[in-house]
All heavy atoms as TSV, in Angstrom:
chain	resi	resn	atom	element	x	y	z
A	1	MET	N	N	-5.803	17.056	6.694
A	1	MET	CA	C	-4.426	17.494	6.564
A	1	MET	C	C	-3.892	17.904	7.937
A	1	MET	O	O	-4.615	18.496	8.724
A	1	MET	CB	C	-4.324	18.666	5.614
A	1	MET	CG	C	-4.760	18.366	4.195
A	1	MET	SD	S	-4.165	19.616	3.067
A	1	MET	CE	C	-2.585	18.940	2.689
A	2	GLU	N	N	-2.628	17.610	8.140
A	2	GLU	CA	C	-1.977	17.988	9.393
A	2	GLU	C	C	-1.572	19.452	9.361
A	2	GLU	O	O	-1.301	20.010	8.301
A	2	GLU	CB	C	-0.708	17.163	9.595
A	2	GLU	CG	C	-0.928	15.750	10.036
A	2	GLU	CD	C	0.393	15.071	10.327
A	2	GLU	OE1	O	0.832	15.155	11.492
A	2	GLU	OE2	O	0.967	14.505	9.396
A	3	SER	N	N	-1.499	20.039	10.527
A	3	SER	CA	C	-1.016	21.418	10.617
A	3	SER	C	C	0.501	21.426	10.451
A	3	SER	O	O	1.173	20.405	10.654
A	3	SER	CB	C	-1.387	22.022	11.970
A	3	SER	OG	O	-0.620	21.434	13.004
A	4	GLY	N	N	1.017	22.575	10.110
A	4	GLY	CA	C	2.460	22.714	9.968
A	4	GLY	C	C	3.186	22.425	11.273
A	4	GLY	O	O	4.268	21.835	11.285
A	5	ALA	N	N	2.592	22.817	12.392
A	5	ALA	CA	C	3.218	22.587	13.698
A	5	ALA	C	C	3.316	21.092	13.993
A	5	ALA	O	O	4.332	20.621	14.520
A	5	ALA	CB	C	2.430	23.295	14.792
A	6	ALA	N	N	2.275	20.335	13.648
A	6	ALA	CA	C	2.293	18.889	13.895
A	6	ALA	C	C	3.337	18.202	13.013
A	6	ALA	O	O	4.069	17.315	13.471
A	6	ALA	CB	C	0.913	18.293	13.643
A	7	ILE	N	N	3.414	18.622	11.766
A	7	ILE	CA	C	4.407	18.046	10.850
A	7	ILE	C	C	5.808	18.394	11.333
A	7	ILE	O	O	6.695	17.538	11.367
A	7	ILE	CB	C	4.175	18.554	9.410
A	7	ILE	CG1	C	2.862	17.998	8.877
A	7	ILE	CG2	C	5.336	18.167	8.505
A	7	ILE	CD1	C	2.413	18.610	7.563
A	8	ARG	N	N	6.008	19.640	11.738
A	8	ARG	CA	C	7.326	20.071	12.213
A	8	ARG	C	C	7.751	19.263	13.435
A	8	ARG	O	O	8.897	18.839	13.550
A	8	ARG	CB	C	7.293	21.567	12.536
A	8	ARG	CG	C	8.555	22.119	13.157
A	8	ARG	CD	C	9.712	22.029	12.159
A	8	ARG	NE	N	10.952	22.368	12.775
A	8	ARG	CZ	C	11.598	23.495	12.569
A	8	ARG	NH1	N	11.106	24.403	11.757
A	8	ARG	NH2	N	12.732	23.713	13.165
A	9	LYS	N	N	6.819	19.031	14.361
A	9	LYS	CA	C	7.140	18.265	15.564
A	9	LYS	C	C	7.578	16.848	15.188
A	9	LYS	O	O	8.560	16.327	15.700
A	9	LYS	CB	C	5.948	18.212	16.504
A	9	LYS	CG	C	6.232	17.481	17.779
A	9	LYS	CD	C	5.052	17.466	18.711
A	9	LYS	CE	C	5.438	16.683	19.965
A	9	LYS	NZ	N	4.320	16.435	20.822
A	10	ARG	N	N	6.847	16.233	14.282
A	10	ARG	CA	C	7.178	14.864	13.849
A	10	ARG	C	C	8.542	14.837	13.147
A	10	ARG	O	O	9.360	13.955	13.395
A	10	ARG	CB	C	6.085	14.319	12.936
A	10	ARG	CG	C	6.201	12.826	12.723
A	10	ARG	CD	C	5.048	12.225	11.937
A	10	ARG	NE	N	5.113	12.629	10.546
A	10	ARG	CZ	C	4.218	13.382	9.923
A	10	ARG	NH1	N	3.160	13.832	10.552
A	10	ARG	NH2	N	4.355	13.698	8.653
A	11	LEU	N	N	8.791	15.812	12.291
A	11	LEU	CA	C	10.071	15.862	11.583
A	11	LEU	C	C	11.230	16.146	12.531
A	11	LEU	O	O	12.317	15.593	12.353
A	11	LEU	CB	C	10.023	16.910	10.476
A	11	LEU	CG	C	9.151	16.558	9.280
A	11	LEU	CD1	C	9.095	17.714	8.301
A	11	LEU	CD2	C	9.627	15.301	8.605
A	12	ASP	N	N	11.007	16.992	13.523
A	12	ASP	CA	C	12.063	17.255	14.507
A	12	ASP	C	C	12.439	15.978	15.248
A	12	ASP	O	O	13.625	15.717	15.489
A	12	ASP	CB	C	11.626	18.321	15.509
A	12	ASP	CG	C	11.695	19.732	14.946
A	12	ASP	OD1	O	12.317	19.919	13.874
A	12	ASP	OD2	O	11.132	20.646	15.584
A	13	GLU	N	N	11.456	15.174	15.607
A	13	GLU	CA	C	11.721	13.908	16.293
A	13	GLU	C	C	12.507	12.956	15.389
A	13	GLU	O	O	13.468	12.316	15.832
A	13	GLU	CB	C	10.418	13.264	16.749
A	13	GLU	CG	C	9.732	14.025	17.872
A	13	GLU	CD	C	8.315	13.531	18.147
A	13	GLU	OE1	O	7.840	12.597	17.471
A	13	GLU	OE2	O	7.686	14.098	19.061
A	14	GLN	N	N	12.115	12.873	14.125
A	14	GLN	CA	C	12.822	12.007	13.183
A	14	GLN	C	C	14.247	12.504	12.950
A	14	GLN	O	O	15.190	11.713	12.875
A	14	GLN	CB	C	12.059	11.918	11.860
A	14	GLN	CG	C	10.755	11.171	11.982
A	14	GLN	CD	C	9.936	11.215	10.710
A	14	GLN	OE1	O	10.295	11.857	9.731
A	14	GLN	NE2	N	8.810	10.521	10.720
A	15	TYR	N	N	14.399	13.812	12.843
A	15	TYR	CA	C	15.721	14.404	12.657
A	15	TYR	C	C	16.620	14.067	13.848
A	15	TYR	O	O	17.774	13.683	13.675
A	15	TYR	CB	C	15.602	15.917	12.475
A	15	TYR	CG	C	16.924	16.618	12.516
A	15	TYR	CD1	C	17.768	16.600	11.421
A	15	TYR	CD2	C	17.339	17.277	13.668
A	15	TYR	CE1	C	18.997	17.232	11.460
A	15	TYR	CE2	C	18.563	17.910	13.721
A	15	TYR	CZ	C	19.386	17.886	12.615
A	15	TYR	OH	O	20.599	18.496	12.670
A	16	ASP	N	N	16.088	14.225	15.052
A	16	ASP	CA	C	16.874	13.905	16.250
A	16	ASP	C	C	17.318	12.445	16.239
A	16	ASP	O	O	18.452	12.135	16.608
A	16	ASP	CB	C	16.072	14.194	17.519
A	16	ASP	CG	C	15.870	15.678	17.771
A	16	ASP	OD1	O	16.610	16.503	17.182
A	16	ASP	OD2	O	14.960	16.021	18.555
A	17	ASP	N	N	16.438	11.550	15.805
A	17	ASP	CA	C	16.789	10.130	15.721
A	17	ASP	C	C	17.915	9.887	14.716
A	17	ASP	O	O	18.848	9.124	14.977
A	17	ASP	CB	C	15.565	9.286	15.341
A	17	ASP	CG	C	14.521	9.216	16.445
A	17	ASP	OD1	O	14.842	9.552	17.605
A	17	ASP	OD2	O	13.375	8.816	16.141
A	18	VAL	N	N	17.836	10.523	13.551
A	18	VAL	CA	C	18.861	10.354	12.516
A	18	VAL	C	C	20.206	10.883	13.008
A	18	VAL	O	O	21.243	10.233	12.830
A	18	VAL	CB	C	18.443	11.057	11.207
A	18	VAL	CG1	C	19.604	11.152	10.227
A	18	VAL	CG2	C	17.274	10.327	10.567
A	19	VAL	N	N	20.186	12.045	13.655
A	19	VAL	CA	C	21.429	12.634	14.156
A	19	VAL	C	C	22.047	11.737	15.227
A	19	VAL	O	O	23.255	11.485	15.214
A	19	VAL	CB	C	21.180	14.059	14.695
A	19	VAL	CG1	C	22.382	14.582	15.468
A	19	VAL	CG2	C	20.839	14.995	13.553
A	20	MET	N	N	21.233	11.237	16.150
A	20	MET	CA	C	21.755	10.374	17.207
A	20	MET	C	C	22.317	9.082	16.629
A	20	MET	O	O	23.384	8.615	17.038
A	20	MET	CB	C	20.660	10.063	18.229
A	20	MET	CG	C	21.160	9.226	19.394
A	20	MET	SD	S	22.525	9.978	20.328
A	20	MET	CE	C	21.663	11.295	21.131
A	21	LEU	N	N	21.640	8.515	15.662
A	21	LEU	CA	C	22.112	7.293	15.015
A	21	LEU	C	C	23.441	7.541	14.297
A	21	LEU	O	O	24.390	6.760	14.438
A	21	LEU	CB	C	21.068	6.762	14.030
A	21	LEU	CG	C	21.431	5.494	13.275
A	21	LEU	CD1	C	21.613	4.324	14.238
A	21	LEU	CD2	C	20.350	5.172	12.258
A	22	ALA	N	N	23.530	8.621	13.556
A	22	ALA	CA	C	24.767	8.936	12.827
A	22	ALA	C	C	25.917	9.180	13.795
A	22	ALA	O	O	27.025	8.676	13.592
A	22	ALA	CB	C	24.553	10.157	11.936
A	23	GLN	N	N	25.645	9.915	14.854
A	23	GLN	CA	C	26.698	10.205	15.833
A	23	GLN	C	C	27.153	8.915	16.520
A	23	GLN	O	O	28.349	8.663	16.650
A	23	GLN	CB	C	26.200	11.199	16.868
A	23	GLN	CG	C	27.227	11.532	17.923
A	23	GLN	CD	C	26.680	12.469	18.980
A	23	GLN	OE1	O	25.500	12.776	19.020
A	23	GLN	NE2	N	27.553	12.943	19.840
A	24	SER	N	N	26.207	8.101	16.937
A	24	SER	CA	C	26.546	6.851	17.625
A	24	SER	C	C	27.330	5.911	16.716
A	24	SER	O	O	28.318	5.303	17.138
A	24	SER	CB	C	25.275	6.156	18.112
A	24	SER	OG	O	24.586	6.977	19.005
A	25	PHE	N	N	26.884	5.792	15.480
A	25	PHE	CA	C	27.555	4.896	14.537
A	25	PHE	C	C	28.963	5.379	14.246
A	25	PHE	O	O	29.904	4.575	14.168
A	25	PHE	CB	C	26.743	4.789	13.247
A	25	PHE	CG	C	27.214	3.694	12.338
A	25	PHE	CD1	C	26.830	2.388	12.552
A	25	PHE	CD2	C	28.059	3.976	11.274
A	25	PHE	CE1	C	27.272	1.372	11.723
A	25	PHE	CE2	C	28.504	2.979	10.429
A	25	PHE	CZ	C	28.114	1.669	10.654
A	26	SER	N	N	29.150	6.699	14.101
A	26	SER	CA	C	30.483	7.219	13.783
A	26	SER	C	C	31.448	7.049	14.953
A	26	SER	O	O	32.657	6.950	14.747
A	26	SER	CB	C	30.420	8.680	13.353
A	26	SER	OG	O	30.082	9.505	14.443
A	27	VAL	N	N	30.928	6.998	16.175
A	27	VAL	CA	C	31.784	6.770	17.341
A	27	VAL	C	C	32.094	5.279	17.475
A	27	VAL	O	O	33.231	4.882	17.732
A	27	VAL	CB	C	31.116	7.311	18.631
A	27	VAL	CG1	C	31.861	6.857	19.872
A	27	VAL	CG2	C	31.028	8.830	18.585
A	28	ALA	N	N	31.075	4.438	17.273
A	28	ALA	CA	C	31.247	2.995	17.434
A	28	ALA	C	C	32.095	2.385	16.320
A	28	ALA	O	O	32.916	1.496	16.568
A	28	ALA	CB	C	29.888	2.308	17.480
A	29	LYS	N	N	31.872	2.840	15.092
A	29	LYS	CA	C	32.597	2.315	13.935
A	29	LYS	C	C	33.020	3.473	13.038
A	29	LYS	O	O	32.389	3.727	12.004
A	29	LYS	CB	C	31.712	1.353	13.142
A	29	LYS	CG	C	31.479	0.037	13.796
A	29	LYS	CD	C	30.811	-0.902	12.801
A	29	LYS	CE	C	30.907	-2.318	13.326
A	29	LYS	NZ	N	30.544	-3.292	12.320
A	30	PRO	N	N	34.069	4.182	13.413
A	30	PRO	CA	C	34.506	5.310	12.584
A	30	PRO	C	C	34.884	4.849	11.178
A	30	PRO	O	O	35.511	3.799	11.011
A	30	PRO	CB	C	35.725	5.855	13.317
A	30	PRO	CG	C	35.779	5.187	14.642
A	30	PRO	CD	C	34.922	3.973	14.566
A	31	SER	N	N	34.468	5.610	10.197
A	31	SER	CA	C	34.805	5.287	8.814
A	31	SER	C	C	34.719	6.555	7.969
A	31	SER	O	O	34.115	7.543	8.374
A	31	SER	CB	C	33.856	4.225	8.251
A	31	SER	OG	O	32.552	4.752	8.117
A	32	ALA	N	N	35.296	6.473	6.801
A	32	ALA	CA	C	35.221	7.603	5.864
A	32	ALA	C	C	33.781	7.839	5.430
A	32	ALA	O	O	33.356	8.982	5.256
A	32	ALA	CB	C	36.110	7.335	4.651
A	33	GLU	N	N	33.025	6.760	5.278
A	33	GLU	CA	C	31.623	6.881	4.867
A	33	GLU	C	C	30.801	7.604	5.932
A	33	GLU	O	O	29.956	8.445	5.621
A	33	GLU	CB	C	31.005	5.509	4.571
A	33	GLU	CG	C	31.554	4.828	3.343
A	33	GLU	CD	C	32.849	4.056	3.623
A	33	GLU	OE1	O	33.312	3.998	4.786
A	33	GLU	OE2	O	33.414	3.517	2.663
A	34	ALA	N	N	31.047	7.262	7.199
A	34	ALA	CA	C	30.325	7.924	8.286
A	34	ALA	C	C	30.678	9.405	8.331
A	34	ALA	O	O	29.799	10.260	8.507
A	34	ALA	CB	C	30.633	7.260	9.623
A	35	ALA	N	N	31.959	9.723	8.169
A	35	ALA	CA	C	32.393	11.117	8.162
A	35	ALA	C	C	31.765	11.883	6.997
A	35	ALA	O	O	31.316	13.026	7.168
A	35	ALA	CB	C	33.911	11.195	8.095
A	36	THR	N	N	31.700	11.247	5.833
A	36	THR	CA	C	31.079	11.882	4.670
A	36	THR	C	C	29.595	12.120	4.913
A	36	THR	O	O	29.060	13.187	4.588
A	36	THR	CB	C	31.275	11.015	3.409
A	36	THR	OG1	O	32.675	10.868	3.177
A	36	THR	CG2	C	30.611	11.626	2.198
A	37	PHE	N	N	28.914	11.127	5.494
A	37	PHE	CA	C	27.487	11.269	5.784
A	37	PHE	C	C	27.253	12.448	6.727
A	37	PHE	O	O	26.361	13.274	6.511
A	37	PHE	CB	C	26.926	9.989	6.397
A	37	PHE	CG	C	25.480	10.111	6.785
A	37	PHE	CD1	C	24.483	9.992	5.830
A	37	PHE	CD2	C	25.113	10.356	8.101
A	37	PHE	CE1	C	23.150	10.125	6.174
A	37	PHE	CE2	C	23.788	10.486	8.458
A	37	PHE	CZ	C	22.799	10.364	7.493
A	38	ILE	N	N	28.070	12.543	7.773
A	38	ILE	CA	C	27.914	13.630	8.742
A	38	ILE	C	C	28.191	14.973	8.083
A	38	ILE	O	O	27.459	15.943	8.308
A	38	ILE	CB	C	28.806	13.387	9.969
A	38	ILE	CG1	C	28.259	12.183	10.753
A	38	ILE	CG2	C	28.894	14.623	10.844
A	38	ILE	CD1	C	29.160	11.677	11.838
A	39	ASP	N	N	29.232	15.038	7.249
A	39	ASP	CA	C	29.513	16.290	6.528
A	39	ASP	C	C	28.339	16.672	5.635
A	39	ASP	O	O	27.957	17.845	5.571
A	39	ASP	CB	C	30.782	16.163	5.684
A	39	ASP	CG	C	32.048	16.150	6.522
A	39	ASP	OD1	O	31.999	16.553	7.705
A	39	ASP	OD2	O	33.094	15.712	5.993
A	40	ASN	N	N	27.770	15.682	4.941
A	40	ASN	CA	C	26.631	15.944	4.062
A	40	ASN	C	C	25.388	16.345	4.857
A	40	ASN	O	O	24.557	17.111	4.370
A	40	ASN	CB	C	26.330	14.740	3.183
A	40	ASN	CG	C	27.381	14.519	2.128
A	40	ASN	OD1	O	28.121	15.429	1.752
A	40	ASN	ND2	N	27.482	13.291	1.640
A	41	LEU	N	N	25.248	15.836	6.054
A	41	LEU	CA	C	24.126	16.204	6.919
A	41	LEU	C	C	24.323	17.610	7.479
A	41	LEU	O	O	23.375	18.390	7.566
A	41	LEU	CB	C	24.000	15.192	8.066
A	41	LEU	CG	C	22.869	15.392	9.065
A	41	LEU	CD1	C	21.519	15.239	8.364
A	41	LEU	CD2	C	22.988	14.371	10.193
A	42	ASN	N	N	25.559	17.955	7.821
A	42	ASN	CA	C	25.838	19.261	8.409
A	42	ASN	C	C	25.734	20.406	7.406
A	42	ASN	O	O	25.419	21.532	7.789
A	42	ASN	CB	C	27.230	19.269	9.045
A	42	ASN	CG	C	27.248	18.529	10.357
A	42	ASN	OD1	O	26.235	18.383	11.024
A	42	ASN	ND2	N	28.414	18.050	10.745
A	43	GLN	N	N	25.994	20.142	6.127
A	43	GLN	CA	C	25.985	21.219	5.123
A	43	GLN	C	C	24.634	21.940	5.038
A	43	GLN	O	O	24.588	23.161	5.175
A	43	GLN	CB	C	26.404	20.666	3.754
A	43	GLN	CG	C	26.499	21.728	2.679
A	43	GLN	CD	C	27.538	22.782	2.980
A	43	GLN	OE1	O	28.580	22.512	3.539
A	43	GLN	NE2	N	27.238	24.018	2.621
A	44	PRO	N	N	23.517	21.241	4.824
A	44	PRO	CA	C	22.250	21.981	4.750
A	44	PRO	C	C	21.860	22.610	6.095
A	44	PRO	O	O	21.197	23.644	6.113
A	44	PRO	CB	C	21.231	20.937	4.307
A	44	PRO	CG	C	21.859	19.618	4.560
A	44	PRO	CD	C	23.333	19.830	4.525
A	45	ILE	N	N	22.298	22.008	7.192
A	45	ILE	CA	C	22.020	22.602	8.500
A	45	ILE	C	C	22.734	23.937	8.604
A	45	ILE	O	O	22.149	24.949	9.010
A	45	ILE	CB	C	22.455	21.654	9.635
A	45	ILE	CG1	C	21.604	20.395	9.620
A	45	ILE	CG2	C	22.382	22.353	10.987
A	45	ILE	CD1	C	22.139	19.279	10.479
A	46	SER	N	N	24.005	23.957	8.233
A	46	SER	CA	C	24.781	25.184	8.273
A	46	SER	C	C	24.178	26.254	7.365
A	46	SER	O	O	24.083	27.432	7.745
A	46	SER	CB	C	26.221	24.888	7.852
A	46	SER	OG	O	26.976	26.062	7.811
A	47	GLU	N	N	23.754	25.862	6.178
A	47	GLU	CA	C	23.144	26.816	5.248
A	47	GLU	C	C	21.843	27.373	5.805
A	47	GLU	O	O	21.560	28.571	5.666
A	47	GLU	CB	C	22.898	26.142	3.897
A	47	GLU	CG	C	24.176	25.829	3.152
A	47	GLU	CD	C	23.949	24.968	1.927
A	47	GLU	OE1	O	22.786	24.659	1.592
A	47	GLU	OE2	O	24.948	24.586	1.294
A	48	THR	N	N	21.065	26.533	6.458
A	48	THR	CA	C	19.799	26.964	7.040
A	48	THR	C	C	20.033	27.928	8.194
A	48	THR	O	O	19.355	28.953	8.308
A	48	THR	CB	C	18.981	25.750	7.518
A	48	THR	OG1	O	18.745	24.890	6.405
A	48	THR	CG2	C	17.656	26.170	8.121
A	49	VAL	N	N	20.990	27.626	9.050
A	49	VAL	CA	C	21.310	28.505	10.181
A	49	VAL	C	C	21.802	29.849	9.662
A	49	VAL	O	O	21.394	30.903	10.166
A	49	VAL	CB	C	22.351	27.840	11.116
A	49	VAL	CG1	C	22.914	28.834	12.114
A	49	VAL	CG2	C	21.732	26.650	11.830
A	50	THR	N	N	22.656	29.835	8.655
A	50	THR	CA	C	23.168	31.081	8.081
A	50	THR	C	C	22.033	31.916	7.496
A	50	THR	O	O	21.944	33.126	7.751
A	50	THR	CB	C	24.219	30.787	6.991
A	50	THR	OG1	O	25.306	30.088	7.591
A	50	THR	CG2	C	24.730	32.065	6.346
A	51	ALA	N	N	21.139	31.286	6.744
A	51	ALA	CA	C	20.008	32.008	6.152
A	51	ALA	C	C	19.104	32.581	7.237
A	51	ALA	O	O	18.651	33.725	7.144
A	51	ALA	CB	C	19.218	31.081	5.232
A	52	TYR	N	N	18.862	31.800	8.288
A	52	TYR	CA	C	18.022	32.268	9.386
A	52	TYR	C	C	18.664	33.477	10.073
A	52	TYR	O	O	17.998	34.470	10.348
A	52	TYR	CB	C	17.801	31.148	10.402
A	52	TYR	CG	C	17.043	31.600	11.625
A	52	TYR	CD1	C	15.659	31.715	11.597
A	52	TYR	CD2	C	17.711	31.937	12.796
A	52	TYR	CE1	C	14.961	32.152	12.696
A	52	TYR	CE2	C	17.021	32.374	13.908
A	52	TYR	CZ	C	15.654	32.482	13.859
A	52	TYR	OH	O	14.967	32.923	14.951
A	53	ASN	N	N	19.965	33.378	10.348
A	53	ASN	CA	C	20.663	34.483	11.003
A	53	ASN	C	C	20.667	35.737	10.141
A	53	ASN	O	O	20.506	36.845	10.657
A	53	ASN	CB	C	22.091	34.083	11.370
A	53	ASN	CG	C	22.138	33.094	12.501
A	53	ASN	OD1	O	21.192	32.964	13.277
A	53	ASN	ND2	N	23.226	32.360	12.603
A	54	GLN	N	N	20.841	35.584	8.846
A	54	GLN	CA	C	20.822	36.740	7.953
A	54	GLN	C	C	19.433	37.369	7.927
A	54	GLN	O	O	19.297	38.591	7.937
A	54	GLN	CB	C	21.250	36.336	6.547
A	54	GLN	CG	C	22.717	36.043	6.439
A	54	GLN	CD	C	23.110	35.501	5.076
A	54	GLN	OE1	O	22.261	35.079	4.289
A	54	GLN	NE2	N	24.402	35.491	4.808
A	55	ARG	N	N	18.419	36.549	7.906
A	55	ARG	CA	C	17.052	37.063	7.879
A	55	ARG	C	C	16.724	37.754	9.204
A	55	ARG	O	O	16.066	38.788	9.227
A	55	ARG	CB	C	16.067	35.925	7.616
A	55	ARG	CG	C	14.646	36.395	7.417
A	55	ARG	CD	C	13.707	35.271	7.049
A	55	ARG	NE	N	13.560	34.371	8.177
A	55	ARG	CZ	C	13.747	33.062	8.125
A	55	ARG	NH1	N	14.114	32.495	7.001
A	55	ARG	NH2	N	13.575	32.309	9.184
A	56	SER	N	N	17.216	37.189	10.308
A	56	SER	CA	C	16.944	37.770	11.626
A	56	SER	C	C	17.638	39.107	11.810
A	56	SER	O	O	17.175	39.947	12.567
A	56	SER	CB	C	17.413	36.819	12.724
A	56	SER	OG	O	16.663	35.634	12.695
A	57	LYS	N	N	18.757	39.304	11.139
A	57	LYS	CA	C	19.509	40.540	11.281
A	57	LYS	C	C	19.132	41.583	10.239
A	57	LYS	O	O	19.736	42.642	10.178
A	57	LYS	CB	C	21.011	40.250	11.198
A	57	LYS	CG	C	21.500	39.460	12.384
A	57	LYS	CD	C	22.974	39.170	12.277
A	57	LYS	CE	C	23.411	38.326	13.471
A	57	LYS	NZ	N	24.806	37.980	13.420
A	58	ALA	N	N	18.134	41.287	9.426
A	58	ALA	CA	C	17.700	42.238	8.400
A	58	ALA	C	C	17.207	43.511	9.083
A	58	ALA	O	O	16.632	43.468	10.173
A	58	ALA	CB	C	16.592	41.626	7.550
A	59	PRO	N	N	17.429	44.638	8.440
A	59	PRO	CA	C	16.978	45.902	9.036
A	59	PRO	C	C	15.460	45.897	9.245
A	59	PRO	O	O	14.713	45.388	8.420
A	59	PRO	CB	C	17.366	46.954	8.002
A	59	PRO	CG	C	18.289	46.302	7.052
A	59	PRO	CD	C	18.066	44.827	7.169
A	60	ARG	N	N	15.042	46.426	10.379
A	60	ARG	CA	C	13.605	46.490	10.636
A	60	ARG	C	C	13.068	47.827	10.147
A	60	ARG	O	O	13.819	48.790	9.996
A	60	ARG	CB	C	13.257	46.367	12.111
A	60	ARG	CG	C	14.296	45.968	13.027
A	60	ARG	CD	C	13.789	45.946	14.454
A	60	ARG	NE	N	14.574	46.934	15.175
A	60	ARG	CZ	C	14.109	47.750	16.068
A	60	ARG	NH1	N	12.854	47.720	16.390
A	60	ARG	NH2	N	14.883	48.611	16.659
A	61	LYS	N	N	11.770	47.846	9.921
A	61	LYS	CA	C	11.141	49.100	9.527
A	61	LYS	C	C	11.152	50.045	10.716
A	61	LYS	O	O	10.919	49.642	11.845
A	61	LYS	CB	C	9.698	48.851	9.089
A	61	LYS	CG	C	9.584	48.111	7.794
A	61	LYS	CD	C	8.144	47.945	7.399
A	61	LYS	CE	C	8.041	47.182	6.110
A	61	LYS	NZ	N	6.655	46.969	5.711
A	62	LYS	N	N	11.436	51.283	10.450
A	62	LYS	CA	C	11.496	52.275	11.510
A	62	LYS	C	C	10.086	52.702	11.893
A	62	LYS	O	O	9.248	52.942	11.036
A	62	LYS	CB	C	12.312	53.484	11.051
A	62	LYS	CG	C	12.569	54.473	12.139
A	62	LYS	CD	C	13.509	55.547	11.679
A	62	LYS	CE	C	13.704	56.511	12.838
A	62	LYS	NZ	N	14.679	57.516	12.537
A	63	THR	N	N	9.853	52.763	13.182
A	63	THR	CA	C	8.565	53.248	13.676
A	63	THR	C	C	8.818	54.467	14.529
A	63	THR	O	O	9.949	54.761	14.920
A	63	THR	CB	C	7.841	52.174	14.515
A	63	THR	OG1	O	8.680	51.828	15.620
A	63	THR	CG2	C	7.554	50.936	13.689
A	64	ASP	N	N	7.770	55.207	14.852
A	64	ASP	CA	C	7.923	56.394	15.698
A	64	ASP	C	C	8.599	56.017	17.006
A	64	ASP	O	O	8.269	55.011	17.623
A	64	ASP	CB	C	6.558	57.020	15.992
A	64	ASP	CG	C	5.978	57.685	14.753
A	64	ASP	OD1	O	6.763	57.991	13.833
A	64	ASP	OD2	O	4.751	57.888	14.714
A	65	GLY	N	N	9.562	56.807	17.393
A	65	GLY	CA	C	10.248	56.566	18.654
A	65	GLY	C	C	11.483	55.700	18.520
A	65	GLY	O	O	12.232	55.550	19.466
A	66	ASP	N	N	11.705	55.096	17.362
A	66	ASP	CA	C	12.915	54.297	17.173
A	66	ASP	C	C	14.127	55.208	17.117
A	66	ASP	O	O	14.081	56.299	16.549
A	66	ASP	CB	C	12.868	53.490	15.872
A	66	ASP	CG	C	12.130	52.185	16.024
A	66	ASP	OD1	O	11.760	51.841	17.158
A	66	ASP	OD2	O	11.930	51.516	14.995
A	67	ASP	N	N	15.191	54.767	17.696
A	67	ASP	CA	C	16.452	55.499	17.656
A	67	ASP	C	C	17.090	55.257	16.297
A	67	ASP	O	O	17.110	54.135	15.804
A	67	ASP	CB	C	17.360	54.982	18.783
A	67	ASP	CG	C	18.536	55.898	19.018
A	67	ASP	OD1	O	18.877	56.674	18.115
A	67	ASP	OD2	O	19.115	55.792	20.105
A	68	ASP	N	N	17.625	56.305	15.654
A	68	ASP	CA	C	18.210	56.119	14.324
A	68	ASP	C	C	19.681	55.728	14.383
A	68	ASP	O	O	20.318	55.560	13.363
A	68	ASP	CB	C	18.031	57.377	13.472
A	68	ASP	CG	C	18.762	58.579	14.055
A	68	ASP	OD1	O	19.160	58.534	15.223
A	68	ASP	OD2	O	18.883	59.559	13.324
A	69	ARG	N	N	20.223	55.574	15.589
A	69	ARG	CA	C	21.614	55.118	15.706
A	69	ARG	C	C	21.690	53.626	15.466
A	69	ARG	O	O	20.788	52.871	15.840
A	69	ARG	CB	C	22.158	55.450	17.091
A	69	ARG	CG	C	22.319	56.952	17.293
A	69	ARG	CD	C	22.792	57.244	18.669
A	69	ARG	NE	N	21.678	56.950	19.583
A	69	ARG	CZ	C	21.761	56.988	20.893
A	69	ARG	NH1	N	22.888	57.270	21.474
A	69	ARG	NH2	N	20.717	56.745	21.644
A	70	PRO	N	N	22.774	53.152	14.831
A	70	PRO	CA	C	22.899	51.708	14.557
A	70	PRO	C	C	23.096	50.932	15.852
A	70	PRO	O	O	23.677	51.428	16.821
A	70	PRO	CB	C	24.133	51.604	13.666
A	70	PRO	CG	C	24.900	52.851	13.935
A	70	PRO	CD	C	23.912	53.898	14.318
A	71	LEU	N	N	22.608	49.733	15.851
A	71	LEU	CA	C	22.781	48.820	16.979
A	71	LEU	C	C	24.143	48.176	16.859
A	71	LEU	O	O	24.504	47.633	15.814
A	71	LEU	CB	C	21.702	47.742	16.961
A	71	LEU	CG	C	21.803	46.685	18.039
A	71	LEU	CD1	C	21.629	47.299	19.406
A	71	LEU	CD2	C	20.750	45.613	17.805
A	72	ILE	N	N	24.941	48.242	17.907
A	72	ILE	CA	C	26.258	47.634	17.901
A	72	ILE	C	C	26.181	46.366	18.717
A	72	ILE	O	O	25.826	46.383	19.895
A	72	ILE	CB	C	27.334	48.577	18.490
A	72	ILE	CG1	C	27.392	49.852	17.652
A	72	ILE	CG2	C	28.678	47.887	18.555
A	72	ILE	CD1	C	28.304	50.915	18.203
A	73	GLU	N	N	26.484	45.241	18.062
A	73	GLU	CA	C	26.406	43.959	18.725
A	73	GLU	C	C	27.790	43.555	19.207
A	73	GLU	O	O	28.790	43.853	18.581
A	73	GLU	CB	C	25.878	42.900	17.759
A	73	GLU	CG	C	24.473	43.209	17.285
A	73	GLU	CD	C	23.968	42.192	16.307
A	73	GLU	OE1	O	24.576	41.124	16.186
A	73	GLU	OE2	O	22.961	42.460	15.659
A	74	SER	N	N	27.808	42.877	20.338
A	74	SER	CA	C	29.085	42.407	20.869
A	74	SER	C	C	29.582	41.243	20.022
A	74	SER	O	O	28.800	40.555	19.387
A	74	SER	CB	C	28.953	41.986	22.327
A	74	SER	OG	O	28.142	40.852	22.425
A	75	ALA	N	N	30.873	41.005	20.043
A	75	ALA	CA	C	31.488	39.932	19.258
A	75	ALA	C	C	31.433	38.612	19.996
A	75	ALA	O	O	32.007	37.630	19.554
A	75	ALA	CB	C	32.922	40.297	18.928
A	76	ASP	N	N	30.759	38.532	21.124
A	76	ASP	CA	C	30.707	37.284	21.909
A	76	ASP	C	C	30.076	36.188	21.151
A	76	ASP	O	O	29.111	36.058	20.656
A	76	ASP	CB	C	29.954	37.509	23.218
A	76	ASP	CG	C	30.670	38.522	24.107
A	76	ASP	OD1	O	31.756	38.988	23.798
A	76	ASP	OD2	O	30.087	38.825	25.155
């Protein structure tokens, strides 16, 4: 069995190929079908990024020495 890292690397390469093909095709031959495909491809990506960001911003467990004041993030 392959490790998760090896599978992820292979899938990332395949994903990059699909994205490049879709982008190139939509520029070379714009169509409603190409736009729909790209929208359908972007939807799960957007959902994944949102879930990752929400998980990353989850409150951390407090340890000794942690400041109890909230962290204020810039709007940049």
